[in-house]
Backbone and ligand atoms as CSV (ligand in chain L), in Angstrom:
chain,resi,resn,atom,element,x,y,z
A,1,MET,N,N,-60.961,-46.953,-44.753
A,1,MET,CA,C,-60.109,-46.600,-43.605
A,1,MET,C,C,-60.124,-45.101,-43.330
A,2,VAL,N,N,-60.597,-44.352,-44.285
A,2,VAL,CA,C,-60.454,-42.899,-44.188
A,2,VAL,C,C,-61.157,-42.324,-42.954
A,3,ALA,N,N,-62.207,-42.983,-42.514
A,3,ALA,CA,C,-62.945,-42.481,-41.343
A,3,ALA,C,C,-62.066,-42.462,-40.094
A,4,LYS,N,N,-61.060,-43.305,-40.054
A,4,LYS,CA,C,-60.180,-43.388,-38.886
A,4,LYS,C,C,-58.866,-42.615,-39.083
A,5,MET,N,N,-58.644,-42.127,-40.299
A,5,MET,CA,C,-57.359,-41.462,-40.577
A,5,MET,C,C,-57.366,-40.014,-40.090
A,6,ASP,N,N,-56.249,-39.578,-39.492
A,6,ASP,CA,C,-56.190,-38.178,-39.083
A,6,ASP,C,C,-55.847,-37.255,-40.263
A,7,LEU,N,N,-55.237,-37.797,-41.299
A,7,LEU,CA,C,-55.065,-37.066,-42.564
A,7,LEU,C,C,-55.646,-37.935,-43.669
A,8,HIS,N,N,-56.562,-37.404,-44.450
A,8,HIS,CA,C,-57.107,-38.179,-45.562
A,8,HIS,C,C,-55.997,-38.364,-46.606
A,9,PRO,N,N,-56.088,-39.379,-47.451
A,9,PRO,CA,C,-55.029,-39.584,-48.454
A,9,PRO,C,C,-54.716,-38.332,-49.261
A,10,ALA,N,N,-55.734,-37.571,-49.636
A,10,ALA,CA,C,-55.472,-36.337,-50.401
A,10,ALA,C,C,-54.695,-35.337,-49.538
A,11,GLN,N,N,-54.996,-35.319,-48.230
A,11,GLN,CA,C,-54.264,-34.420,-47.329
A,11,GLN,C,C,-52.816,-34.880,-47.144
A,12,VAL,N,N,-52.613,-36.176,-47.163
A,12,VAL,CA,C,-51.237,-36.695,-47.080
A,12,VAL,C,C,-50.449,-36.202,-48.288
A,13,MET,N,N,-51.057,-36.342,-49.467
A,13,MET,CA,C,-50.359,-35.927,-50.687
A,13,MET,C,C,-50.097,-34.413,-50.672
A,14,HIS,N,N,-51.088,-33.671,-50.213
A,14,HIS,CA,C,-50.939,-32.215,-50.180
A,14,HIS,C,C,-49.885,-31.815,-49.139
A,15,SER,N,N,-49.879,-32.492,-47.996
A,15,SER,CA,C,-48.890,-32.185,-46.945
A,15,SER,C,C,-47.479,-32.411,-47.472
A,16,ILE,N,N,-47.309,-33.452,-48.259
A,16,ILE,CA,C,-45.981,-33.731,-48.830
A,16,ILE,C,C,-45.570,-32.595,-49.773
A,17,ARG,N,N,-46.522,-32.170,-50.580
A,17,ARG,CA,C,-46.225,-31.043,-51.503
A,17,ARG,C,C,-45.840,-29.790,-50.733
A,18,LEU,N,N,-46.414,-29.628,-49.534
A,18,LEU,CA,C,-46.109,-28.445,-48.720
A,18,LEU,C,C,-44.865,-28.638,-47.858
A,19,GLY,N,N,-44.265,-29.837,-47.956
A,19,GLY,CA,C,-43.051,-30.105,-47.176
A,19,GLY,C,C,-43.333,-30.398,-45.715
A,20,ARG,N,N,-44.564,-30.785,-45.396
A,20,ARG,CA,C,-44.925,-31.083,-44.007
A,20,ARG,C,C,-44.643,-32.556,-43.687
A,21,GLU,N,N,-43.365,-32.881,-43.765
A,21,GLU,CA,C,-42.935,-34.268,-43.583
A,21,GLU,C,C,-43.320,-34.815,-42.206
A,22,GLU,N,N,-43.074,-34.006,-41.171
A,22,GLU,CA,C,-43.354,-34.475,-39.813
A,22,GLU,C,C,-44.828,-34.819,-39.629
A,23,ALA,N,N,-45.696,-33.975,-40.208
A,23,ALA,CA,C,-47.143,-34.210,-40.074
A,23,ALA,C,C,-47.520,-35.554,-40.697
A,24,VAL,N,N,-46.898,-35.848,-41.839
A,24,VAL,CA,C,-47.213,-37.105,-42.519
A,24,VAL,C,C,-46.650,-38.298,-41.747
A,25,LEU,N,N,-45.377,-38.186,-41.356
A,25,LEU,CA,C,-44.735,-39.328,-40.697
A,25,LEU,C,C,-45.311,-39.597,-39.315
A,26,ASN,N,N,-45.915,-38.587,-38.710
A,26,ASN,CA,C,-46.536,-38.770,-37.395
A,26,ASN,C,C,-48.038,-39.000,-37.473
A,27,SER,N,N,-48.557,-39.144,-38.674
A,27,SER,CA,C,-49.999,-39.372,-38.807
A,27,SER,C,C,-50.304,-40.854,-38.627
A,28,ASN,N,N,-51.555,-41.135,-38.285
A,28,ASN,CA,C,-51.934,-42.547,-38.220
A,28,ASN,C,C,-52.293,-43.069,-39.612
A,29,SER,N,N,-52.501,-42.154,-40.553
A,29,SER,CA,C,-52.953,-42.543,-41.899
A,29,SER,C,C,-51.994,-43.515,-42.581
A,30,ILE,N,N,-50.701,-43.245,-42.428
A,30,ILE,CA,C,-49.730,-44.081,-43.139
A,30,ILE,C,C,-49.736,-45.509,-42.598
A,31,TRP,N,N,-50.212,-45.685,-41.361
A,31,TRP,CA,C,-50.287,-47.033,-40.780
A,31,TRP,C,C,-51.629,-47.678,-41.047
A,32,LEU,N,N,-52.671,-46.863,-41.201
A,32,LEU,CA,C,-54.004,-47.425,-41.428
A,32,LEU,C,C,-54.246,-47.791,-42.886
A,33,CYS,N,N,-53.449,-47.225,-43.792
A,33,CYS,CA,C,-53.601,-47.555,-45.211
A,33,CYS,C,C,-53.373,-49.053,-45.395
A,34,ILE,N,N,-54.340,-49.718,-46.015
A,34,ILE,CA,C,-54.224,-51.165,-46.201
A,34,ILE,C,C,-53.675,-51.526,-47.578
A,35,GLY,N,N,-53.269,-50.501,-48.330
A,35,GLY,CA,C,-52.653,-50.775,-49.636
A,35,GLY,C,C,-53.615,-51.349,-50.650
A,36,CYS,N,N,-54.893,-50.993,-50.547
A,36,CYS,CA,C,-55.873,-51.556,-51.495
A,36,CYS,C,C,-55.713,-50.952,-52.893
A,37,GLU,N,N,-55.049,-49.811,-52.974
A,37,GLU,CA,C,-54.740,-49.127,-54.225
A,37,GLU,C,C,-55.943,-48.521,-54.934
A,38,THR,N,N,-57.069,-48.420,-54.233
A,38,THR,CA,C,-58.241,-47.781,-54.838
A,38,THR,C,C,-57.905,-46.341,-55.224
A,39,CYS,N,N,-57.212,-45.651,-54.303
A,39,CYS,CA,C,-56.869,-44.243,-54.573
A,39,CYS,C,C,-55.962,-44.143,-55.807
A,40,SER,N,N,-54.985,-45.030,-55.896
A,40,SER,CA,C,-54.060,-44.991,-57.036
A,40,SER,C,C,-54.797,-45.283,-58.341
A,41,ALA,N,N,-55.718,-46.241,-58.289
A,41,ALA,CA,C,-56.454,-46.609,-59.502
A,41,ALA,C,C,-57.371,-45.487,-59.968
A,42,ARG,N,N,-57.902,-44.707,-59.015
A,42,ARG,CA,C,-58.890,-43.689,-59.375
A,42,ARG,C,C,-58.325,-42.286,-59.480
A,43,CYS,N,N,-57.060,-42.127,-59.157
A,43,CYS,CA,C,-56.494,-40.769,-59.116
A,43,CYS,C,C,-56.516,-40.136,-60.514
A,44,PRO,N,N,-57.173,-38.975,-60.655
A,44,PRO,CA,C,-57.235,-38.338,-61.980
A,44,PRO,C,C,-55.897,-37.735,-62.396
A,45,GLN,N,N,-54.963,-37.623,-61.451
A,45,GLN,CA,C,-53.652,-37.035,-61.766
A,45,GLN,C,C,-52.572,-38.111,-61.903
A,46,GLN,N,N,-52.971,-39.370,-61.893
A,46,GLN,CA,C,-52.024,-40.506,-61.977
A,46,GLN,C,C,-50.979,-40.467,-60.854
A,47,VAL,N,N,-51.393,-39.988,-59.702
A,47,VAL,CA,C,-50.516,-40.055,-58.529
A,47,VAL,C,C,-50.708,-41.433,-57.905
A,48,GLU,N,N,-49.730,-41.892,-57.171
A,48,GLU,CA,C,-49.808,-43.230,-56.572
A,48,GLU,C,C,-49.833,-43.113,-55.043
A,49,PRO,N,N,-50.940,-42.673,-54.456
A,49,PRO,CA,C,-50.971,-42.503,-53.008
A,49,PRO,C,C,-50.632,-43.788,-52.237
A,50,ALA,N,N,-51.038,-44.929,-52.749
A,50,ALA,CA,C,-50.764,-46.183,-52.023
A,50,ALA,C,C,-49.254,-46.396,-51.883
A,51,ALA,N,N,-48.510,-46.143,-52.964
A,51,ALA,CA,C,-47.047,-46.297,-52.903
A,51,ALA,C,C,-46.441,-45.249,-51.983
A,52,VAL,N,N,-47.028,-44.062,-51.995
A,52,VAL,CA,C,-46.528,-42.991,-51.116
A,52,VAL,C,C,-46.722,-43.385,-49.651
A,53,MET,N,N,-47.872,-43.962,-49.353
A,53,MET,CA,C,-48.151,-44.409,-47.968
A,53,MET,C,C,-47.103,-45.441,-47.533
A,54,THR,N,N,-46.795,-46.365,-48.413
A,54,THR,CA,C,-45.792,-47.390,-48.086
A,54,THR,C,C,-44.435,-46.738,-47.850
A,55,ALA,N,N,-44.065,-45.820,-48.745
A,55,ALA,CA,C,-42.772,-45.137,-48.609
A,55,ALA,C,C,-42.718,-44.346,-47.302
A,56,ALA,N,N,-43.831,-43.702,-46.952
A,56,ALA,CA,C,-43.873,-42.904,-45.716
A,56,ALA,C,C,-43.716,-43.800,-44.486
A,57,ARG,N,N,-44.335,-44.966,-44.530
A,57,ARG,CA,C,-44.194,-45.923,-43.410
A,57,ARG,C,C,-42.728,-46.317,-43.235
A,58,LEU,N,N,-42.087,-46.637,-44.366
A,58,LEU,CA,C,-40.674,-47.044,-44.305
A,58,LEU,C,C,-39.808,-45.913,-43.768
A,59,LEU,N,N,-40.077,-44.709,-44.237
A,59,LEU,CA,C,-39.307,-43.553,-43.788
A,59,LEU,C,C,-39.501,-43.321,-42.291
A,60,ALA,N,N,-40.755,-43.413,-41.848
A,60,ALA,CA,C,-41.048,-43.235,-40.412
A,60,ALA,C,C,-40.289,-44.291,-39.609
A,61,TRP,N,N,-40.294,-45.511,-40.115
A,61,TRP,CA,C,-39.621,-46.620,-39.445
A,61,TRP,C,C,-38.118,-46.332,-39.353
A,62,GLN,N,N,-37.541,-45.935,-40.496
A,62,GLN,CA,C,-36.093,-45.641,-40.529
A,62,GLN,C,C,-35.727,-44.496,-39.598
A,63,LYS,N,N,-36.618,-43.533,-39.440
A,63,LYS,CA,C,-36.336,-42.385,-38.578
A,63,LYS,C,C,-36.646,-42.675,-37.115
A,64,GLY,N,N,-37.112,-43.879,-36.838
A,64,GLY,CA,C,-37.396,-44.268,-35.457
A,64,GLY,C,C,-38.640,-43.600,-34.894
A,65,ILE,N,N,-39.542,-43.172,-35.778
A,65,ILE,CA,C,-40.795,-42.560,-35.312
A,65,ILE,C,C,-41.760,-43.673,-34.908
A,66,GLN,N,N,-42.250,-43.582,-33.705
A,66,GLN,CA,C,-43.152,-44.614,-33.196
A,66,GLN,C,C,-44.421,-44.671,-34.050
A,67,PRO,N,N,-44.776,-45.855,-34.557
A,67,PRO,CA,C,-46.012,-45.969,-35.340
A,67,PRO,C,C,-47.213,-45.540,-34.507
A,68,LYS,N,N,-48.111,-44.821,-35.134
A,68,LYS,CA,C,-49.282,-44.331,-34.409
A,68,LYS,C,C,-50.318,-45.428,-34.174
A,69,VAL,N,N,-50.172,-46.541,-34.860
A,69,VAL,CA,C,-51.086,-47.664,-34.636
A,69,VAL,C,C,-50.215,-48.863,-34.291
A,70,LYS,N,N,-50.049,-49.112,-32.994
A,70,LYS,CA,C,-49.069,-50.122,-32.587
A,70,LYS,C,C,-49.415,-51.526,-33.085
A,71,GLU,N,N,-50.720,-51.829,-33.203
A,71,GLU,CA,C,-51.108,-53.172,-33.670
A,71,GLU,C,C,-50.536,-53.443,-35.067
A,72,ILE,N,N,-50.524,-52.398,-35.892
A,72,ILE,CA,C,-50.081,-52.609,-37.271
A,72,ILE,C,C,-48.568,-52.821,-37.330
A,73,SER,N,N,-47.828,-52.077,-36.508
A,73,SER,CA,C,-46.374,-52.292,-36.538
A,73,SER,C,C,-46.038,-53.670,-35.979
A,74,ILE,N,N,-46.800,-54.117,-34.985
A,74,ILE,CA,C,-46.580,-55.476,-34.458
A,74,ILE,C,C,-46.920,-56.510,-35.540
A,75,TYR,N,N,-47.992,-56.224,-36.285
A,75,TYR,CA,C,-48.381,-57.124,-37.370
A,75,TYR,C,C,-47.257,-57.219,-38.414
A,76,TYR,N,N,-46.686,-56.075,-38.791
A,76,TYR,CA,C,-45.614,-56.073,-39.794
A,76,TYR,C,C,-44.404,-56.873,-39.312
A,77,LYS,N,N,-44.060,-56.682,-38.027
A,77,LYS,CA,C,-42.913,-57.428,-37.484
A,77,LYS,C,C,-43.211,-58.927,-37.520
A,78,GLY,N,N,-44.453,-59.288,-37.172
A,78,GLY,CA,C,-44.857,-60.697,-37.220
A,78,GLY,C,C,-44.807,-61.239,-38.636
A,79,PHE,N,N,-45.180,-60.400,-39.594
A,79,PHE,CA,C,-45.177,-60.778,-41.007
A,79,PHE,C,C,-43.753,-61.131,-41.450
A,80,VAL,N,N,-42.803,-60.260,-41.112
A,80,VAL,CA,C,-41.406,-60.491,-41.518
A,80,VAL,C,C,-40.848,-61.722,-40.786
A,81,SER,N,N,-41.156,-61.851,-39.498
A,81,SER,CA,C,-40.675,-63.017,-38.746
A,81,SER,C,C,-41.206,-64.306,-39.366
A,82,ASN,N,N,-42.484,-64.263,-39.762
A,82,ASN,CA,C,-43.110,-65.421,-40.382
A,82,ASN,C,C,-42.419,-65.794,-41.685
A,83,MET,N,N,-42.100,-64.782,-42.488
A,83,MET,CA,C,-41.397,-65.023,-43.746
A,83,MET,C,C,-40.002,-65.585,-43.488
A,84,ARG,N,N,-39.333,-65.021,-42.483
A,84,ARG,CA,C,-37.971,-65.491,-42.173
A,84,ARG,C,C,-37.990,-66.951,-41.741
A,85,LEU,N,N,-39.040,-67.333,-41.055
A,85,LEU,CA,C,-39.141,-68.697,-40.543
A,85,LEU,C,C,-39.611,-69.686,-41.613
A,86,ASN,N,N,-40.705,-69.319,-42.288
A,86,ASN,CA,C,-41.365,-70.272,-43.187
A,86,ASN,C,C,-41.107,-70.040,-44.672
A,87,GLY,N,N,-40.703,-68.803,-45.018
A,87,GLY,CA,C,-40.565,-68.482,-46.433
A,87,GLY,C,C,-41.906,-68.176,-47.072
A,88,LYS,N,N,-42.965,-68.244,-46.292
A,88,LYS,CA,C,-44.306,-67.853,-46.757
A,88,LYS,C,C,-45.130,-67.460,-45.538
A,89,ILE,N,N,-46.286,-66.900,-45.829
A,89,ILE,CA,C,-47.112,-66.352,-44.755
A,89,ILE,C,C,-48.119,-67.377,-44.258
A,90,HIS,N,N,-48.230,-67.461,-42.943
A,90,HIS,CA,C,-49.318,-68.224,-42.340
A,90,HIS,C,C,-50.156,-67.218,-41.561
A,91,ASP,N,N,-51.272,-66.810,-42.172
A,91,ASP,CA,C,-52.086,-65.709,-41.633
A,91,ASP,C,C,-52.480,-65.905,-40.176
A,92,ALA,N,N,-52.902,-67.122,-39.850
A,92,ALA,CA,C,-53.399,-67.356,-38.488
A,92,ALA,C,C,-52.293,-67.145,-37.454
A,93,SER,N,N,-51.058,-67.542,-37.783
A,93,SER,CA,C,-49.943,-67.342,-36.841
A,93,SER,C,C,-49.715,-65.857,-36.609
A,94,ILE,N,N,-49.688,-65.093,-37.714
A,94,ILE,CA,C,-49.422,-63.655,-37.582
A,94,ILE,C,C,-50.542,-62.984,-36.790
A,95,ALA,N,N,-51.787,-63.353,-37.106
A,95,ALA,CA,C,-52.918,-62.754,-36.384
A,95,ALA,C,C,-52.842,-63.129,-34.903
A,96,GLY,N,N,-52.537,-64.395,-34.622
A,96,GLY,CA,C,-52.460,-64.850,-33.234
A,96,GLY,C,C,-51.361,-64.131,-32.462
A,97,ILE,N,N,-50.191,-64.005,-33.076
A,97,ILE,CA,C,-49.063,-63.333,-32.402
A,97,ILE,C,C,-49.397,-61.856,-32.180
A,98,THR,N,N,-49.994,-61.232,-33.201
A,98,THR,CA,C,-50.355,-59.812,-33.073
A,98,THR,C,C,-51.351,-59.627,-31.925
A,99,GLN,N,N,-52.346,-60.500,-31.871
A,99,GLN,CA,C,-53.365,-60.368,-30.823
A,99,GLN,C,C,-52.786,-60.675,-29.451
A,100,LEU,N,N,-51.865,-61.624,-29.407
A,100,LEU,CA,C,-51.226,-61.949,-28.127
A,100,LEU,C,C,-50.430,-60.745,-27.629
A,101,ARG,N,N,-49.667,-60.137,-28.542
A,101,ARG,CA,C,-48.794,-59.020,-28.146
A,101,ARG,C,C,-49.544,-57.711,-27.917
A,102,THR,N,N,-50.790,-57.639,-28.388
A,102,THR,CA,C,-51.576,-56.427,-28.139
A,102,THR,C,C,-52.663,-56.674,-27.089
A,103,GLY,N,N,-52.620,-57.854,-26.466
A,103,GLY,CA,C,-53.572,-58.149,-25.389
A,103,GLY,C,C,-54.991,-58.389,-25.867
A,104,GLN,N,N,-55.148,-58.772,-27.149
A,104,GLN,CA,C,-56.509,-58.967,-27.669
A,104,GLN,C,C,-56.843,-60.432,-27.933
A,105,LEU,N,N,-55.914,-61.318,-27.555
A,105,LEU,CA,C,-56.092,-62.728,-27.913
A,105,LEU,C,C,-57.328,-63.343,-27.261
A,106,MET,N,N,-57.491,-63.133,-25.956
A,106,MET,CA,C,-58.588,-63.784,-25.249
A,106,MET,C,C,-59.947,-63.402,-25.847
A,107,GLY,N,N,-60.090,-62.120,-26.177
A,107,GLY,CA,C,-61.362,-61.650,-26.726
A,107,GLY,C,C,-61.671,-62.262,-28.089
A,108,ASN,N,N,-60.624,-62.652,-28.817
A,108,ASN,CA,C,-60.850,-63.190,-30.167
A,108,ASN,C,C,-60.835,-64.715,-30.222
A,109,LEU,N,N,-60.622,-65.361,-29.072
A,109,LEU,CA,C,-60.583,-66.829,-29.084
A,109,LEU,C,C,-61.890,-67.463,-29.579
A,110,PRO,N,N,-63.065,-66.936,-29.189
A,110,PRO,CA,C,-64.301,-67.552,-29.719
A,110,PRO,C,C,-64.350,-67.526,-31.246
A,111,LEU,N,N,-63.916,-66.410,-31.837
A,111,LEU,CA,C,-63.918,-66.313,-33.299
A,111,LEU,C,C,-62.911,-67.298,-33.898
A,112,ALA,N,N,-61.722,-67.384,-33.259
A,112,ALA,CA,C,-60.697,-68.316,-33.751
A,112,ALA,C,C,-61.227,-69.755,-33.692
A,113,TRP,N,N,-61.924,-70.053,-32.620
A,113,TRP,CA,C,-62.472,-71.420,-32.471
A,113,TRP,C,C,-63.512,-71.696,-33.563
A,114,LYS,N,N,-64.347,-70.698,-33.811
A,114,LYS,CA,C,-65.381,-70.847,-34.852
A,114,LYS,C,C,-64.718,-71.107,-36.210
A,115,LEU,N,N,-63.672,-70.328,-36.515
A,115,LEU,CA,C,-62.965,-70.505,-37.789
A,115,LEU,C,C,-62.321,-71.884,-37.854
A,116,PHE,N,N,-61.752,-72.301,-36.719
A,116,PHE,CA,C,-61.082,-73.604,-36.673
A,116,PHE,C,C,-62.084,-74.737,-36.937
A,117,THR,N,N,-63.247,-74.667,-36.278
A,117,THR,CA,C,-64.243,-75.742,-36.444
A,117,THR,C,C,-64.832,-75.764,-37.852
A,118,LYS,N,N,-64.756,-74.637,-38.556
A,118,LYS,CA,C,-65.244,-74.605,-39.951
A,118,LYS,C,C,-64.126,-74.916,-40.942
A,119,GLY,N,N,-62.959,-75.287,-40.400
A,119,GLY,CA,C,-61.840,-75.657,-41.264
A,119,GLY,C,C,-61.180,-74.482,-41.955
A,120,ARG,N,N,-61.402,-73.260,-41.419
A,120,ARG,CA,C,-60.839,-72.076,-42.069
A,120,ARG,C,C,-59.441,-71.729,-41.554
A,121,LEU,N,N,-58.991,-72.391,-40.476
A,121,LEU,CA,C,-57.643,-72.138,-39.959
A,121,LEU,C,C,-56.749,-73.310,-40.320
A,122,LYS,N,N,-55.786,-73.035,-41.159
A,122,LYS,CA,C,-54.877,-74.117,-41.557
A,122,LYS,C,C,-53.754,-74.215,-40.535
A,123,SER,N,N,-53.239,-75.433,-40.333
A,123,SER,CA,C,-52.127,-75.574,-39.390
A,123,SER,C,C,-50.880,-74.931,-39.995
A,124,PRO,N,N,-49.990,-74.399,-39.132
A,124,PRO,CA,C,-48.806,-73.706,-39.672
A,124,PRO,C,C,-47.863,-74.664,-40.388
A,125,PRO,N,N,-47.138,-74.177,-41.405
A,125,PRO,CA,C,-46.177,-75.039,-42.105
A,125,PRO,C,C,-44.985,-75.331,-41.202
A,126,LEU,N,N,-44.258,-76.369,-41.537
A,126,LEU,CA,C,-43.028,-76.627,-40.789
A,126,LEU,C,C,-42.063,-75.483,-41.043
A,127,PRO,N,N,-41.385,-75.024,-40.011
A,127,PRO,CA,C,-40.502,-73.857,-40.188
A,127,PRO,C,C,-39.206,-74.217,-40.911
A,128,LEU,N,N,-39.356,-74.617,-42.178
A,128,LEU,CA,C,-38.177,-75.075,-42.910
A,128,LEU,C,C,-37.889,-74.252,-44.168
A,129,GLY,N,N,-38.898,-73.489,-44.595
A,129,GLY,CA,C,-38.761,-72.885,-45.928
A,129,GLY,C,C,-38.229,-71.474,-45.981
A,130,GLY,N,N,-37.733,-70.954,-44.874
A,130,GLY,CA,C,-37.382,-69.533,-44.849
A,130,GLY,C,C,-35.984,-69.191,-45.332
A,131,GLY,N,N,-35.164,-70.202,-45.664
A,131,GLY,CA,C,-33.759,-69.948,-46.010
A,131,GLY,C,C,-33.585,-68.949,-47.140
A,132,ARG,N,N,-34.359,-69.134,-48.209
A,132,ARG,CA,C,-34.214,-68.260,-49.381
A,132,ARG,C,C,-34.616,-66.831,-49.021
A,133,PHE,N,N,-35.734,-66.702,-48.294
A,133,PHE,CA,C,-36.171,-65.360,-47.900
A,133,PHE,C,C,-35.127,-64.705,-47.002
A,134,ARG,N,N,-34.553,-65.476,-46.081
A,134,ARG,CA,C,-33.556,-64.897,-45.164
A,134,ARG,C,C,-32.346,-64.365,-45.937
A,135,ARG,N,N,-31.952,-65.088,-46.990
A,135,ARG,CA,C,-30.818,-64.631,-47.807
A,135,ARG,C,C,-31.171,-63.317,-48.522
A,136,ILE,N,N,-32.389,-63.272,-49.098
A,136,ILE,CA,C,-32.829,-62.048,-49.789
A,136,ILE,C,C,-32.915,-60.895,-48.795
A,137,TYR,N,N,-33.456,-61.187,-47.629
A,137,TYR,CA,C,-33.630,-60.168,-46.587
A,137,TYR,C,C,-32.275,-59.611,-46.153
A,138,LYS,N,N,-31.325,-60.522,-45.957
A,138,LYS,CA,C,-29.977,-60.119,-45.546
A,138,LYS,C,C,-29.333,-59.231,-46.604
A,139,ARG,N,N,-29.505,-59.628,-47.869
A,139,ARG,CA,C,-28.948,-58.847,-48.974
A,139,ARG,C,C,-29.600,-57.460,-49.037
A,140,ALA,N,N,-30.920,-57.419,-48.841
A,140,ALA,CA,C,-31.631,-56.134,-48.869
A,140,ALA,C,C,-31.133,-55.223,-47.749
A,141,LEU,N,N,-30.903,-55.795,-46.575
A,141,LEU,CA,C,-30.396,-54.992,-45.457
A,141,LEU,C,C,-29.012,-54.440,-45.771
A,142,ALA,N,N,-28.169,-55.281,-46.419
A,142,ALA,CA,C,-26.812,-54.843,-46.762
A,142,ALA,C,C,-26.874,-53.701,-47.773
A,143,VAL,N,N,-27.758,-53.823,-48.769
A,143,VAL,CA,C,-27.913,-52.764,-49.783
A,143,VAL,C,C,-28.377,-51.477,-49.107
A,144,GLU,N,N,-29.347,-51.635,-48.198
A,144,GLU,CA,C,-29.878,-50.454,-47.502
A,144,GLU,C,C,-28.789,-49.776,-46.672
A,145,LYS,N,N,-27.959,-50.596,-46.017
A,145,LYS,CA,C,-26.882,-50.058,-45.174
A,145,LYS,C,C,-25.858,-49.299,-46.007
A,146,SER,N,N,-25.573,-49.825,-47.203
A,146,SER,CA,C,-24.527,-49.209,-48.035
A,146,SER,C,C,-25.052,-48.025,-48.848
A,147,ALA,N,N,-26.377,-47.837,-48.855
A,147,ALA,CA,C,-26.928,-46.718,-49.626
A,147,ALA,C,C,-26.571,-45.389,-48.962
A,148,PRO,N,N,-26.281,-44.371,-49.779
A,148,PRO,CA,C,-25.961,-43.062,-49.192
A,148,PRO,C,C,-27.150,-42.512,-48.404
A,149,LYS,N,N,-26.843,-41.939,-47.238
A,149,LYS,CA,C,-27.902,-41.366,-46.389
A,149,LYS,C,C,-28.351,-40.032,-46.973
A,150,LYS,N,N,-29.704,-39.800,-46.889
A,150,LYS,CA,C,-30.247,-38.531,-47.417
A,150,LYS,C,C,-30.491,-37.565,-46.274
L,1,SF4,S1,S,-54.360,-47.631,-50.763
L,1,SF4,FE1,FE,-55.372,-45.628,-50.898
L,1,SF4,S2,S,-57.584,-46.065,-50.858
L,1,SF4,FE2,FE,-56.502,-47.908,-50.109
L,1,SF4,S3,S,-56.427,-47.650,-47.865
L,1,SF4,FE3,FE,-54.508,-46.793,-48.678
L,1,SF4,S4,S,-54.935,-44.626,-48.970
L,1,SF4,FE4,FE,-56.918,-45.635,-48.735
């Protein structure tokens, strides 16, 4: 992903050390990071850039900073909605909703059809299993609300 990032992971870490919070939170890097953890596994200083990227995304979200990669924020919202509904992820639903909301659905229909005919697209689960996740989610929101603001 680094080829598309406006700050490389090492630059993100260095920017944080320099207190350049705005530069990090407004970068596209924190949204393009796919959390593969290669950087964390290979870091000679035992730094965890992948966790930092996740934390930066959450902070940007909490501060109301518009994500620099709108497809990814739409994907995340779809991910949470999917969990709330089903209690588990149905990849094809999230991908379909993301593509619909970003205007890319029509262009990807041939690929979706190909996957479907090869049996690679599973039908979505019945929306019955999300109760437990919704309770956990609600509790997490309450904890977050009651936490002291920094
Ligand atoms: S986890 Fe690290 S190596 Fe993987 S995409 Fe994110 S910054 Fe890059």
